[in-house]
N, C-alpha and C positions, 0 to 999 in steps of 0.2 A: 666510357661510365656515363649511366644515365644520370640528370641529378634526384637529390633525395627528393622524396613524395612533399610535397608540400603538406600537406596535410600532417604531416609530423611534425610543423612548426606554428605555433598560435603565437598571438601576443597585439596589445593594440599598442605597447608604447615598446623602446627600445628595448630597454630593464624586462621587459616580460617578452620579447624573443631573444635575449640571449639566455633567461632561465628555460626556455622552451628547447632551446636547442642543444642545452647543459644535459636538460633532463634524457632528451633523445641519445645522447652519448652515453648517459649513466645506466641507460635502460636495454642497452645494446639493439633500439632503432637505429642509431647511425652511427657505422663503421668508421674506422678511420681510414682516409681513401676517400669515404663517399663524396660527391658533389653536390653542393649548394645550389639552390636555386638562384637566379641572378637575381642582382636589386630589385629589377623592374618586375620582374616576374612574381617575386614574394611579397612585393607592396600587393601587386594588382589581385592574388590571393586574399592576403589580408585585410585587404583593403584601406591600408594605410600609406603613409607618405613613403615614395624613396629615400628619401632625407633619414626615416626614422630606422629604413632596414638598412642604412648606409651606417649609421651609429651603431646598431648592434652590432653589425659582421665590423666593425672597426675595433670595437670591446672585445667580441670574441678573438679577433688577431691578438691584441696587446695580451689574452690571458692565455695565448699558445693553444686556443680552441680549434681555429682555423688557419689555414695559412694561404696565401694566393701569390701569384707576381701579375704583373703587367703582361696584358693581353691571355690570362690563362685563368681558369676557373678557378673557384672558390671551395675549398675542400676542410672538411674536417682532419687536423693534422695526423702523424702517424701514430704519436703518444701523448694524447692529449692530457691537461692536469686533471683527471676524472677518475674515479675508478669504477669501470664497468663490472658489472656481476655477470655478463654474458661468457661461458664458457669457451677455453683456446685448447681445444681436446687436440692432442697429437694423435697421427692417424696410425690403426692400431697397426703393428709389425713396422714401423718406421725408425729409422735409425736417427734420433734426434741430434742432430750437431747446429741447431740455430740459435742455444741458449745464451751462449758466452761463459759457461760456468766451469770455474776448473774442475778438476777431477776429486771429487770427496776422497776416494782411495789414498791419494797424496795427500793428507791433511793429518794434521795431530789429532789425539783424542781432547776434546776440550773438558770433557767429564773427567778426567785423571787429574787432568789441570786446576779444574774448579775443586776436586776434593783436597788438592794439598794447598788452595789457596786458605788464609785466615780472611774471611767475612766478616770484617768488624767493621762498625757504623761509622760514619763520617757525618759530617753536620754540615749546615751551611756556610760555614765561615773557613771549612777546611779549604787547603789550597786546590784549583782546579784540577792539576797535574800533579800525581802521585811522583818524590823524588827519583825513586827507580825507574820511572818510565820518562820521565827528562833524560835520565842516563840513557837509557835507550834512543830517543830520539835525536841526544846530540852524537850518537854514535851513528845513526841512521843518517845525516844527514853530515857528516863529519869532513867532506869534499866541500861544503859549503861556509865551514867554521861562523856556525851561529851559535848565540851564548843564548841562555834561557829565557831570557826577555824578547826572543826571535822563535818562539816557540808555542804554540799551543794545541791542542786537538779537536777535532771533529768528528761527526757521526758517522765518517764514511767519506770518500771521496767525494763526491758529488754533494756532499752537505760542505765539505771542506771548500769545493769553488762557488758554490752559493753565497757562502759566508764571505769570502773574500771580494764575491764579483759587488754584494749588495753594500760592502763598506767604503768603496769608492762610487760605485756609479748609479746612475737613475734611470728610471724609465725611458726609452728611446736612444739611448746611447747606444752606440755602436760597438759590436764585440765583433773581432777578428777570429774566424775559428777555420782550424783546416777542413777542407773538402777533398774525398770524404771525414767524416765525423763521428765521433760518436754519438750516438741518437741521444743518449743522456745530456751531454751538452746543448744538442741544438734546440732538446725541448726544455732543457732548466732556462736558457736564453730568452727562447720566444716567452716562457710562463713567468718571467719576469719583466715582460715587458720592453726588452732591450730587443737591437736588432742584429741579426747574425748577416756578417759579411763573409763570405769564404776565399779563402787563400789555398791555392791549389798545394797539393802530396805528393810526391813520389816516394820511392822504397826509402830514401835518407830524411823524410820529413817534409818539412815546407819549404816549397821551391821559392827562392832568395828573389828572381823579379817577379813572381805574383805577389810576395809579401812588400816589395819597393811598392806597387802598383796598390795594392788594397791601402796602405798607407798615407797616401794621397786625399783621402776623406777623413771624416771626422773621429775616427779610431779613437775610442776611448780606451778598450783592453784588449788582449788578445791572450789568447785559451790556447795551450797547443798539448799534445804529449811527447815526449822526449824520446821515450822508447815504448814497444809493445803497444802502438796506437791499433785502437781498435775503430776502422776496420780494417785497415790496409797491413798491417805487422812492421811499419815504417819505424827505423829507430833513427836517429842523428847519429852522426859520427863526428870526429873533431875537426874536422873543414868544413862541414854544413854547419854546424854550430857557431862558429867564425864567421862566415859569410852571413847569418843570420844575425849573427850578435852586430855586425858591421851593419848592418841595413837600418837597425832598431837604433841606432846611435844619436839619429837624428830625431829621433821621438823621445823623449825623456819624461815624458807628459803617460806614454801608454801603459798602464797597469800589465805585465807580465806574468799569467797564471801559467804554471806548469803540473799536469795532472799525473805526476810519474807513479799513476796506481799500482803498478806490478813492484815498482822498484827491483831493487837488485833479483827477482828473478826473470825478469822480461829476458831473461839469456842476450842480452847487449850489455857494455857500458853508458855511464851515465852523463850525458854533455847537457849544459845550461847556458840558457841566454839570459841568466837573470843577474852575472855578475856586473855589481858595479850600478845596477839601476837604483833609482830610489822608490821604487813601487815596486813591489814583487810578492810573488810566494810560490811555495815547491810543494807538492802535496804528495803523500807516502799513506796508501793502506794498507791493514794487514788481511784484507779481504780474501788476496789471493793464495796469500801464504798460510794463513791459518783459521779462515774461514768465514766466508761471508754474514753470516750471522754475529759474527763480533763486530759491532758497529764502531769504527773506530779508525782514524786516520792523524798522521801526524802533519800539522801545518805548521812550514817553516817559512820566513818571512821579514821583511823588513817592519821596525819595530812597532811604527805607526800602525800598520796592515792588521801586524798579531794584537796589536793593542786594540783597535777598534773590532777586529773579530771576536775577541775574547770579552771584550765589555759587552757586545751586542749580545752575544751566548748565555751571559749572564741574567738577562732583562727577559731570556724565554727559558731555554731548557735548562738553563744553570751553569752544567756542565758534564763533561761525558760521563755516564756512570764509572763511581770508583771499583766496582766490581768487575765491570770487565777491562776497567786498567790492570788491576790486580791480575785476573788472568791473562791478560796478553805478555805481563812481567814473567810471570810464570812459563808461559809457553816460548816466550823469548830467551830467559835464562837454562831453559834443557838442551843439555847439548846433545840428545837424542831427538828434538825438535828442530834443533839447526842441520843434523843430520838429512833428516828428511825433507829440509826444505830444500838442501842441496840437491838431493837423491829427482825431489819435482821441479827443479828448474832442466836437470841434463834431462827428463823424461821429456818435457815440454817441447824443447831443441828438438831430438827424435822424433819424436811425434808430428811435429810441423815438418821438419828436414824432408821424412818420409813421404808426406803427402805434396808436398813439392818437387819431389825429384820423380814420383811416378805421374804426378800432370807432365812434368817437362817432357820426362820418354814419352809421351803421348802427343806432344806438340801443343798442348792447354799452357797459356801464356798465366800465371799465375804471381803472387806478391805477399810475404811473411816474416820478414828479417826477425823479427822477434815477437814474442806473447804466444796468445793464445788462439789466434787467428792468421786465417789465409783467404786472400781474395782474390776471386777470378771473374777479370772483365768477359762480360756476355753481351749480346747483343739485345737480347729482349728476356727482362728479369722472371715476368711470370710465366713464361714458355719454360724455360731451363728449369724453374721451380717443379712446374709439374711433372714434367718429364724425370727428375729427378724424385720427387715424390713418388711414381708408377714405379721407379726399379729400387724403393726402399730408403730410399735418402731424403733426410730433411733439411734443407741449408736455409739460410735467412736471406731475402730480397736487400739489394741495397737502396734500394730508395729512401727509406727512412732516414739512412747516412747522408744522403748527396742533396748539394744543395745544386749546385753547377756541372757535377763531375760525371762520366760517365756510366753507364748501368755496369753493375755487376752481381755479384753472389757470395756469400761468405759463409767458409767453414770453420767452424769453434772444432781445434784439433787435440783440445785438452784430453777427451778420453776416447779419441782413435788411434788405436792399436795399431802398430805398422803393417803389420800382416792384414788390416784391412784396408789402407792406404791404396792399394793396387785396384781391389775394389769399385771404392770410391773414384777413384781416378777415371776408370774404365766408363764409369756410370756418366761422370762430369763429360768424360771426352764423347759420348753417343749424344747426350744432352745437348751439346752446343756446334756438333758436326751438320747439323741440318741447317745452321744459320750460316755455317761457312760459303762465301763466294758469293753473297747476296749485299754485303758491306763490310767493309773492316773493321775488325775490333780496334 
């Protein structure tokens, strides 16, 4: 990829260069993945010192706008923390399996629930968490044996992850992350000025030897998804969880954050690495079961972590809306909703396994033990995605999820009906076949 045109960047000071690059991203003149000019090239173009450009690039990396590695180009990050108004259109006629969303047909009616709720007023001195929702949260985390003082709420899973990390970490601290990893975690870590350290993942979660090697550094926290891992579909089992817990024993100083975003809907059992640790948190959202727009997640953790999270929340947003809390209570206590959630869990399992079976029948390697996604290793992501799009399928590139892991593409199977799985698998097989024989996957 050619470097970004220097004419899109201006400024005499590092602050002005930072502002100029951010405006280019916001206006759509610089897109994710675009290569920036080298420090010396931009300095020459702007007639300023290389030190000024280097300082601007450093600040943009800390902000999460840029990514760079030793010996590689500096690029606009895959999802910079800026809102661009440039449209992202889905090609006409394409079947979009790239977005990671649950199936709206498998979600309960929020309208019906809202009509059944007494939407009374709650003042500034009201408890931040409704008593009925405390009961729901306690049930959610029964296996952890948490008390009320170990529970609070966040505005979604990633809000919970950010608040927990912010409770203990400072800019520059190292955070161990799965590789490949959910893009939201990578983006959030970078935007907070933290350093992401990759830990390899297989179908059973973090690889113990990779975690052991990563812990030799100055790691401050570990963020993992115990099941329904995005993008791999990995899920911990009892043996792997015990192995990882043993590796972590010698590093009690490491904060362990488990993003159990799908909770019981993941299609696999829950195993935790948090037992007996002094600093920990487990986060579960209602987004996949009740609806993404219900911005509510349960946060369980040690008492100091929960106290810090809730205390900082009170200084900003104050609390998660009691209106949302009441709707979640109404939905969670409805037997019909409970049945629908169980139906959704079974349906997601059937759809995911249908694609895995059809891919296996065509000799295409793939993984997806739990959750909504199937990961398909490939040699060239862009070429594979282009060929799939020509065949009417829109999948997601693996690059935004990766730090050191191999290329892949991801299919979200939440809305993929079993009768479509064979068609998609055939398209994938045709798209990867020309790549075979040149290099092993």
